[in-house]
VOPAGU-2260 file (C-alpha; in pm, 1 decimal, decimal comma):
REM VOPAGU-2260
SITE   aa  ch    i         X         Y         Z
SITE  MET   A    0    4645,8   -5725,4   35532,9
SITE  SER   A    1    4481,2   -5394,3   35622,6
SITE  ILE   A    2    4648,9   -5163,1   35872,6
SITE  TYR   A    3    4300,3   -5064,3   35986,4
SITE  ILE   A    4    4230,0   -5423,2   36092,4
SITE  LEU   A    5    4545,1   -5423,1   36301,5
SITE  ILE   A    6    4444,3   -5094,5   36465,8
SITE  ILE   A    7    4105,8   -5246,1   36549,4
SITE  PHE   A    8    4269,4   -5549,2   36709,2
SITE  PHE   A    9    4502,1   -5320,1   36904,2
SITE  PHE   A   10    4208,3   -5127,8   37048,4
SITE  ILE   A   11    4018,6   -5447,1   37127,8
SITE  SER   A   12    4322,5   -5573,8   37317,2
SITE  PHE   A   13    4367,8   -5240,1   37496,1
SITE  ILE   A   14    4003,8   -5209,2   37600,8
SITE  GLY   A   15    3983,6   -5578,4   37686,8
SITE  THR   A   16    4287,9   -5553,5   37912,7
SITE  TYR   A   17    4143,8   -5247,1   38085,4
SITE  LEU   A   18    3812,2   -5423,5   38150,7
SITE  TYR   A   19    3980,2   -5746,1   38258,7
SITE  LYS   A   20    4193,8   -5554,4   38508,9
SITE  LYS   A   21    3878,0   -5417,7   38670,4
SITE  ILE   A   22    3725,8   -5765,3   38685,4
SITE  ALA   A   23    4044,3   -5922,0   38823,3
SITE  ILE   A   24    4057,5   -5668,9   39106,6
SITE  SER   A   25    3690,7   -5720,9   39193,9
SITE  GLN   A   26    3727,9   -6101,3   39184,2
SITE  ASN   A   27    4059,4   -6103,0   39373,0
SITE  ILE   A   28    4253,6   -6254,0   39080,6
SITE  LEU   A   29    4579,7   -6114,6   39209,6
SITE  SER   A   30    4947,3   -6201,1   39225,5
SITE  ASN   A   31    5055,3   -6152,9   39585,1
SITE  PRO   A   32    5419,9   -6086,0   39676,9
SITE  ASN   A   33    5621,0   -6395,5   39774,0
SITE  PHE   A   34    5980,3   -6521,6   39776,3
SITE  ARG   A   35    5983,8   -6558,0   39395,4
SITE  THR   A   36    5834,4   -6223,4   39299,6
SITE  LEU   A   37    5992,0   -5879,9   39274,7
SITE  HIS   A   38    5678,5   -5672,1   39331,7
SITE  THR   A   39    5570,9   -5536,9   39669,2
SITE  LYS   A   40    5192,3   -5520,3   39638,2
SITE  PRO   A   41    4913,4   -5736,4   39491,7
SITE  ILE   A   42    4879,7   -5694,5   39114,2
SITE  PRO   A   43    4600,8   -5830,2   38887,7
SITE  VAL   A   44    4723,6   -6140,9   38706,6
SITE  GLY   A   45    4605,1   -6344,8   38409,2
SITE  GLY   A   46    4591,0   -6051,5   38169,2
SITE  GLY   A   47    4757,0   -6261,5   37901,6
SITE  ILE   A   48    4421,8   -6424,8   37834,8
SITE  VAL   A   49    4308,9   -6101,3   37670,2
SITE  PHE   A   50    4583,0   -6045,0   37411,7
SITE  SER   A   51    4609,0   -6418,2   37341,0
SITE  MET   A   52    4235,8   -6449,5   37269,8
SITE  VAL   A   53    4239,0   -6132,6   37058,4
SITE  PHE   A   54    4522,5   -6290,6   36859,3
SITE  ILE   A   55    4327,4   -6617,0   36821,3
SITE  VAL   A   56    4019,2   -6431,2   36697,1
SITE  GLY   A   57    4239,5   -6252,0   36445,7
SITE  MET   A   58    4375,6   -6584,9   36323,9
SITE  ILE   A   59    4023,7   -6722,8   36279,2
SITE  TYR   A   60    3913,3   -6407,6   36097,2
SITE  HIS   A   61    4199,7   -6419,3   35847,3
SITE  SER   A   62    4152,0   -6791,4   35798,9
SITE  TRP   A   63    3787,8   -6718,3   35713,1
SITE  LEU   A   64    3921,1   -6473,5   35450,9
SITE  ASN   A   65    4134,1   -6761,3   35311,5
SITE  GLN   A   66    4455,0   -6577,5   35400,0
SITE  LEU   A   67    4583,7   -6851,5   35629,2
SITE  SER   A   68    4611,5   -7225,8   35573,9
SITE  ASN   A   69    4396,5   -7466,8   35770,9
SITE  ASN   A   70    4702,6   -7643,6   35906,0
SITE  LEU   A   71    4845,2   -7318,9   36042,0
SITE  LEU   A   72    4509,7   -7242,3   36201,1
SITE  LEU   A   73    4515,7   -7579,3   36379,1
SITE  LEU   A   74    4874,7   -7533,6   36492,3
SITE  ILE   A   75    4856,2   -7172,2   36607,7
SITE  ALA   A   76    4492,4   -7094,3   36682,7
SITE  VAL   A   77    4379,5   -7423,9   36834,9
SITE  GLY   A   78    4708,5   -7498,1   37008,9
SITE  GLY   A   79    4751,0   -7137,9   37117,9
SITE  ALA   A   80    4398,0   -7120,3   37258,1
SITE  ALA   A   81    4457,2   -7439,6   37456,5
SITE  ALA   A   82    4784,6   -7299,1   37593,8
SITE  ALA   A   83    4625,8   -6968,4   37695,8
SITE  LEU   A   84    4317,5   -7126,0   37855,3
SITE  PHE   A   85    4521,8   -7378,5   38051,5
SITE  GLY   A   86    4758,6   -7102,1   38161,7
SITE  PHE   A   87    4464,2   -6891,2   38275,0
SITE  LEU   A   88    4328,2   -7185,6   38473,7
SITE  ASP   A   89    4669,3   -7212,2   38637,4
SITE  ASP   A   90    4654,5   -6841,3   38724,0
SITE  LEU   A   91    4320,4   -6905,3   38895,3
SITE  LYS   A   92    4383,4   -7243,6   39058,3
SITE  ASN   A   93    4764,4   -7282,4   39080,0
SITE  ILE   A   94    4778,4   -7623,5   38911,9
SITE  ARG   A   95    5038,1   -7870,0   39039,8
SITE  ALA   A   96    5368,8   -7891,2   38851,5
SITE  LEU   A   97    5324,1   -8250,8   38733,1
SITE  LYS   A   98    4985,0   -8174,2   38579,8
SITE  LYS   A   99    5128,4   -7867,5   38406,1
SITE  LEU   A  100    5416,0   -8068,6   38266,0
SITE  THR   A  101    5178,3   -8339,3   38143,2
SITE  PHE   A  102    4964,4   -8079,7   37966,6
SITE  GLN   A  103    5270,3   -7920,0   37807,9
SITE  PHE   A  104    5379,7   -8253,5   37664,0
SITE  LEU   A  105    5029,3   -8318,8   37529,8
SITE  LEU   A  106    5023,7   -7973,1   37371,3
SITE  SER   A  107    5368,7   -8035,1   37224,7
SITE  GLY   A  108    5235,2   -8359,0   37077,4
SITE  TRP   A  109    4954,3   -8163,0   36911,5
SITE  ALA   A  110    5205,9   -7923,3   36755,3
SITE  PHE   A  111    5422,6   -8217,4   36648,1
SITE  LEU   A  112    5127,7   -8369,9   36460,5
SITE  CYS   A  113    5029,7   -8038,1   36300,0
SITE  ILE   A  114    5376,7   -7984,5   36153,9
SITE  ASP   A  115    5430,1   -8347,8   36055,1
SITE  GLY   A  116    5718,1   -8393,9   36293,0
SITE  GLY   A  117    5908,3   -8070,8   36245,5
SITE  PRO   A  118    6238,8   -7981,3   36077,3
SITE  LEU   A  119    6450,4   -8240,8   36258,1
SITE  LEU   A  120    6281,4   -8513,8   36054,1
SITE  MET   A  121    6440,4   -8356,9   35745,2
SITE  PHE   A  122    6773,9   -8507,9   35852,6
SITE  ASP   A  123    6773,0   -8868,0   35733,9
SITE  TRP   A  124    7073,8   -8954,7   35947,4
SITE  LEU   A  125    6882,2   -8871,0   36268,0
SITE  PRO   A  126    6659,8   -9159,2   36385,4
SITE  SER   A  127    6303,3   -9078,1   36487,2
SITE  ILE   A  128    6371,3   -9216,4   36833,4
SITE  ILE   A  129    6589,2   -8905,0   36879,1
SITE  THR   A  130    6408,9   -8641,1   36671,5
SITE  ILE   A  131    6064,0   -8696,8   36823,4
SITE  PRO   A  132    6169,0   -8658,6   37190,1
SITE  LEU   A  133    6394,8   -8364,4   37102,4
SITE  THR   A  134    6111,7   -8181,6   36927,6
SITE  LEU   A  135    5869,0   -8241,4   37213,4
SITE  LEU   A  136    6126,8   -8139,9   37474,2
SITE  PHE   A  137    6208,3   -7824,0   37279,3
SITE  LEU   A  138    5843,8   -7712,9   37281,2
SITE  VAL   A  139    5806,2   -7788,7   37652,6
SITE  TRP   A  140    6130,7   -7600,0   37717,2
SITE  MET   A  141    6001,8   -7299,8   37521,2
SITE  MET   A  142    5680,6   -7287,6   37724,6
SITE  ASN   A  143    5869,0   -7303,2   38053,2
SITE  GLY   A  144    6138,3   -7066,1   37928,6
SITE  SER   A  145    5879,4   -6804,0   37841,8
SITE  ASN   A  146    5744,3   -6835,2   38194,5
SITE  PHE   A  147    6094,7   -6795,4   38339,6
SITE  MET   A  148    6146,8   -6469,7   38147,0
SITE  ASP   A  149    5823,8   -6314,9   38274,8
SITE  GLY   A  150    5974,5   -6214,9   38607,6
SITE  ILE   A  151    5978,3   -5834,2   38593,4
SITE  ASP   A  152    5751,1   -5567,8   38449,0
SITE  GLY   A  153    5742,5   -5550,1   38070,9
SITE  MET   A  154    6016,0   -5806,7   38003,5
SITE  ALA   A  155    5818,1   -6082,0   37829,0
SITE  ILE   A  156    5570,1   -5861,8   37643,1
SITE  SER   A  157    5842,1   -5627,9   37512,5
SITE  ALA   A  158    6022,3   -5937,4   37380,9
SITE  ALA   A  159    5704,2   -6048,0   37203,1
SITE  LEU   A  160    5675,7   -5705,4   37041,1
SITE  PHE   A  161    6039,7   -5699,1   36935,3
SITE  VAL   A  162    6039,1   -6050,7   36792,6
SITE  SER   A  163    5708,5   -6013,7   36607,3
SITE  GLY   A  164    5806,9   -5671,2   36474,5
SITE  MET   A  165    6146,8   -5793,8   36356,5
SITE  MET   A  166    5999,6   -6099,2   36188,0
SITE  ILE   A  167    5747,8   -5885,1   36001,2
SITE  TRP   A  168    6039,7   -5680,2   35868,0
SITE  VAL   A  169    6250,1   -5985,7   35782,2
SITE  LEU   A  170    5965,7   -6166,9   35605,3
SITE  LEU   A  171    5867,5   -5858,1   35405,6
SITE  LEU   A  172    6226,7   -5839,2   35279,9
SITE  THR   A  173    6277,0   -6209,8   35211,6
SITE  HIS   A  174    5933,7   -6373,3   35165,7
SITE  PRO   A  175    5674,3   -6096,7   35111,6
SITE  GLU   A  176    5400,5   -6349,9   35027,3
SITE  SER   A  177    5447,3   -6551,2   35346,6
SITE  GLU   A  178    5136,9   -6616,5   35555,3
SITE  PHE   A  179    5350,9   -6580,6   35865,7
SITE  ILE   A  180    5352,5   -6203,3   35813,6
SITE  ILE   A  181    4985,2   -6204,1   35911,9
SITE  VAL   A  182    5060,3   -6413,7   36220,1
SITE  MET   A  183    5338,1   -6179,0   36334,0
SITE  ALA   A  184    5130,8   -5868,6   36262,1
SITE  LEU   A  185    4838,5   -6001,2   36466,4
SITE  LEU   A  186    5070,2   -6083,2   36754,6
SITE  PHE   A  187    5225,7   -5736,8   36736,9
SITE  ALA   A  188    4888,8   -5558,8   36736,1
SITE  SER   A  189    4732,9   -5763,7   37015,3
SITE  SER   A  190    5048,0   -5747,1   37231,0
SITE  CYS   A  191    5063,1   -5367,8   37196,8
SITE  GLY   A  192    4728,3   -5335,0   37373,4
SITE  PHE   A  193    4858,7   -5527,3   37674,2
SITE  PHE   A  194    5206,3   -5372,4   37664,9
SITE  LEU   A  195    5070,2   -5031,8   37767,7
SITE  PHE   A  196    4948,9   -5181,2   38097,8
SITE  ASN   A  197    5251,0   -5404,0   38163,3
SITE  TRP   A  198    5532,2   -5155,7   38100,2
SITE  PRO   A  199    5700,5   -5059,3   38430,5
SITE  PRO   A  200    5542,8   -4990,1   38668,4
SITE  ALA   A  201    5301,7   -5264,3   38561,2
SITE  SER   A  202    4936,3   -5241,4   38660,7
SITE  ILE   A  203    4863,8   -5596,9   38542,5
SITE  PHE   A  204    5060,7   -5917,9   38482,3
SITE  MET   A  205    5014,5   -6156,8   38190,5
SITE  GLY   A  206    5050,2   -6462,8   38413,4
SITE  ASP   A  207    5071,9   -6814,9   38274,9
SITE  ALA   A  208    4785,9   -6732,5   38038,8
SITE  GLY   A  209    5028,3   -6512,5   37849,4
SITE  SER   A  210    5365,6   -6674,9   37912,3
SITE  ILE   A  211    5263,8   -7032,1   37823,5
SITE  PHE   A  212    5080,1   -6899,6   37518,7
SITE  LEU   A  213    5385,6   -6704,7   37399,7
SITE  GLY   A  214    5619,0   -6996,9   37464,0
SITE  TYR   A  215    5397,2   -7234,1   37266,7
SITE  LEU   A  216    5349,0   -6979,2   36990,1
SITE  PHE   A  217    5716,2   -6898,4   36937,8
SITE  GLY   A  218    5823,1   -7260,5   36976,3
SITE  SER   A  219    5572,4   -7369,6   36712,0
SITE  LEU   A  220    5664,5   -7081,4   36481,6
SITE  ILE   A  221    6034,5   -7163,3   36505,8
SITE  LEU   A  222    5968,0   -7521,9   36399,6
SITE  VAL   A  223    5721,9   -7451,3   36118,7
SITE  THR   A  224    5901,7   -7150,4   35964,3
SITE  VAL   A  225    6232,8   -7338,3   35958,1
SITE  GLN   A  226    6057,9   -7642,9   35813,2
SITE  VAL   A  227    5902,2   -7451,3   35522,5
SITE  GLY   A  228    6212,6   -7236,9   35469,9
SITE  ASP   A  229    6065,2   -6892,7   35536,0
SITE  LEU   A  230    6309,9   -6830,8   35822,9
SITE  THR   A  231    6634,9   -6995,1   35929,7
SITE  ILE   A  232    6720,3   -7128,5   36272,0
SITE  TRP   A  233    7006,6   -6876,2   36279,5
SITE  THR   A  234    6770,4   -6581,6   36244,9
SITE  TRP   A  235    6559,3   -6718,6   36530,4
SITE  LEU   A  236    6868,7   -6768,6   36745,6
SITE  VAL   A  237    6972,0   -6409,1   36680,7
SITE  VAL   A  238    6636,8   -6244,3   36747,9
SITE  LEU   A  239    6588,9   -6439,7   37073,2
SITE  ALA   A  240    6957,0   -6431,9   37168,0
SITE  TYR   A  241    6934,9   -6261,0   37507,7
SITE  PHE   A  242    6647,6   -6474,2   37626,6
SITE  PHE   A  243    6804,2   -6801,2   37514,4
SITE  ALA   A  244    7132,3   -6700,1   37680,1
SITE  ASP   A  245    6974,4   -6608,5   38013,5
SITE  ILE   A  246    6759,5   -6921,8   38028,8
SITE  ILE   A  247    7033,0   -7167,2   37925,3
SITE  VAL   A  248    7307,5   -7023,6   38147,3
SITE  THR   A  249    7075,4   -6994,8   38447,9
SITE  GLN   A  250    6951,5   -7351,5   38415,2
SITE  PHE   A  251    7300,5   -7491,3   38360,4
SITE  MET   A  252    7452,5   -7303,1   38653,8
SITE  ARG   A  253    7169,1   -7397,1   38888,7
SITE  VAL   A  254    7223,9   -7765,3   38809,3
SITE  ILE   A  255    7588,0   -7720,7   38911,8
SITE  LEU   A  256    7546,8   -7486,9   39208,3
SITE  VAL   A  257    7207,9   -7569,3   39360,3
SITE  LYS   A  258    7110,8   -7905,4   39505,8
SITE  LYS   A  259    6738,5   -7865,5   39435,5
SITE  TRP   A  260    6789,4   -7678,3   39108,0
SITE  TYR   A  261    6440,2   -7763,0   38981,8
SITE  LEU   A  262    6258,3   -7563,6   39250,5
SITE  PRO   A  263    6108,2   -7216,4   39176,7
SITE  HIS   A  264    6362,4   -6935,5   39199,2
SITE  ARG   A  265    6439,7   -6578,6   39099,3
SITE  SER   A  266    6807,0   -6605,0   39008,0
SITE  HIS   A  267    6797,2   -6506,3   38640,3
SITE  ALA   A  268    7038,1   -6227,7   38554,5
SITE  TYR   A  269    6760,8   -5981,5   38470,1
SITE  GLN   A  270    6593,5   -6051,9   38807,4
SITE  ASN   A  271    6915,7   -5999,2   39000,2
SITE  LEU   A  272    6980,2   -5678,1   38808,7
SITE  ALA   A  273    6630,5   -5555,8   38893,8
SITE  ARG   A  274    6704,2   -5620,1   39262,9
SITE  ILE   A  275    7044,2   -5452,2   39246,7
SITE  THR   A  276    6923,3   -5142,0   39064,0
SITE  GLY   A  277    6589,6   -5134,1   39243,1
SITE  SER   A  278    6422,5   -5070,8   38908,4
SITE  HIS   A  279    6226,7   -5290,3   38670,1
SITE  PHE   A  280    6224,5   -5003,9   38420,9
SITE  ARG   A  281    6602,4   -4977,0   38390,4
SITE  VAL   A  282    6647,0   -5347,8   38327,6
SITE  THR   A  283    6360,2   -5389,7   38082,1
SITE  ALA   A  284    6451,4   -5069,7   37899,0
SITE  GLY   A  285    6814,0   -5186,9   37888,3
SITE  VAL   A  286    6717,7   -5515,5   37722,4
SITE  VAL   A  287    6493,7   -5328,9   37477,3
SITE  LEU   A  288    6779,2   -5094,0   37383,5
SITE  TYR   A  289    7017,2   -5388,2   37352,3
SITE  ASN   A  290    6775,7   -5556,1   37112,7
SITE  LEU   A  291    6728,8   -5241,3   36904,4
SITE  ILE   A  292    7095,5   -5142,0   36887,4
SITE  TRP   A  293    7269,3   -5481,3   36867,4
SITE  ILE   A  294    7021,0   -5759,3   36785,3
SITE  LEU   A  295    6819,7   -5573,5   36519,6
SITE  PRO   A  296    7105,2   -5529,2   36267,2
SITE  LEU   A  297    7233,9   -5881,1   36336,0
SITE  THR   A  298    6886,8   -6021,6   36268,9
SITE  LEU   A  299    6868,1   -5844,8   35933,5
SITE  TRP   A  300    7222,3   -5960,5   35849,9
SITE  SER   A  301    7138,9   -6323,9   35925,9
SITE  ALA   A  302    6823,7   -6306,7   35711,5
SITE  LEU   A  303    6963,7   -6118,0   35412,5
SITE  SER   A  304    7292,3   -6311,7   35411,6
SITE  PRO   A  305    7193,2   -6663,5   35525,8
SITE  GLU   A  306    7546,6   -6794,7   35484,8
SITE  MET   A  307    7652,5   -6551,3   35759,9
SITE  GLY   A  308    7380,6   -6669,6   35996,4
SITE  PRO   A  309    7608,8   -6873,5   36226,3
SITE  TYR   A  310    7844,0   -6576,9   36272,4
SITE  ALA   A  311    7552,4   -6343,5   36344,7
SITE  ALA   A  312    7420,0   -6590,8   36602,2
SITE  VAL   A  313    7755,6   -6607,1   36782,3
SITE  LEU   A  314    7781,0   -6227,0   36792,3
SITE  ALA   A  315    7421,1   -6198,2   36913,4
SITE  VAL   A  316    7436,1   -6452,2   37193,0
SITE  SER   A  317    7784,3   -6376,9   37332,1
SITE  PRO   A  318    7698,1   -6060,3   37532,4
SITE  GLY   A  319    7390,5   -6232,8   37674,7
SITE  LEU   A  320    7597,0   -6530,5   37787,6
SITE  PHE   A  321    7840,0   -6298,5   37967,7
SITE  VAL   A  322    7561,5   -6103,3   38140,8
SITE  ALA   A  323    7382,6   -6423,5   38240,7
SITE  TYR   A  324    7702,6   -6569,5   38388,2
SITE  ARG   A  325    7804,7   -6248,1   38565,7
SITE  PHE   A  326    7468,2   -6161,9   38717,2
SITE  GLY   A  327    7286,7   -6496,7   38721,5
SITE  PRO   A  328    7271,8   -6775,3   38985,0
SITE  ARG   A  329    7633,5   -6724,9   39092,8
SITE  LEU   A  330    7546,4   -6375,0   39209,8
SITE  SER   A  331    7230,5   -6492,7   39383,1
SITE  LEU   A  332    7424,0   -6752,5   39580,9
SITE  SER   A  333    7679,8   -6497,0   39690,7
């Protein structure tokens, strides 16, 4: 895969985001401050449609060059395009929750078919009546989880850059012929173009067009890479440790502490920390540094020494669980 191609896709994403921002402002496609948000003025929203479509075009291009399998194209390009377009429609029209959930299950069903059921079907002792719902629920949870973690400037897109960059490194070391290197490289290049506009203080938000797309993409990649053996579930748990910890602890604690736990909220630890510090930059930069200093070496350890994967996962997720408990819903309620 040529570095020049990646640079081209980066510039297309950068220029596309710049032009979309102008259009969004002129067409009043804006995210206005409300009880859930942490910004104080209207910001253009839906910018995720740009980097997601640039990524999809890159997938189609490399498939045309016979560098990607047809099945992966169906899973990632077709499914990802559907996720991004539906998310963008939600940014424009604010689709009702039940319709969004129905679409997410349908999209999860598409991914399920593309990967022939996923890695859970590899366990003969697990009946399909359990593995099928679990796989579908996992994908729906990933799409919603990605949306939950897109609550302050730069948080979600910096995670996409870190994860895709780390997986490029891991795959080059362990499976240098893997087609998933191309997928990760395309995601890294296209996300970089948007990242420059979303880093605090953000001048544009990705919206559901970006967050649902990223949730579907990473959920599908977790399933398919584990299924074919290019990556282990432990390496995925390590590289996404903070985000899994924040989402799981927040959801669990809200079920216990809040009567209507399913309603929209802003009680994730990173959101509370942004309110306390009065700075999106400090929180996002802190998570980035945490990933680079702590999660990066643990990710490499889990990949290069697979037998140590469970230990790396425990070490990776433990600090995130503590932060999520200390600064999550419990703090919001107090």
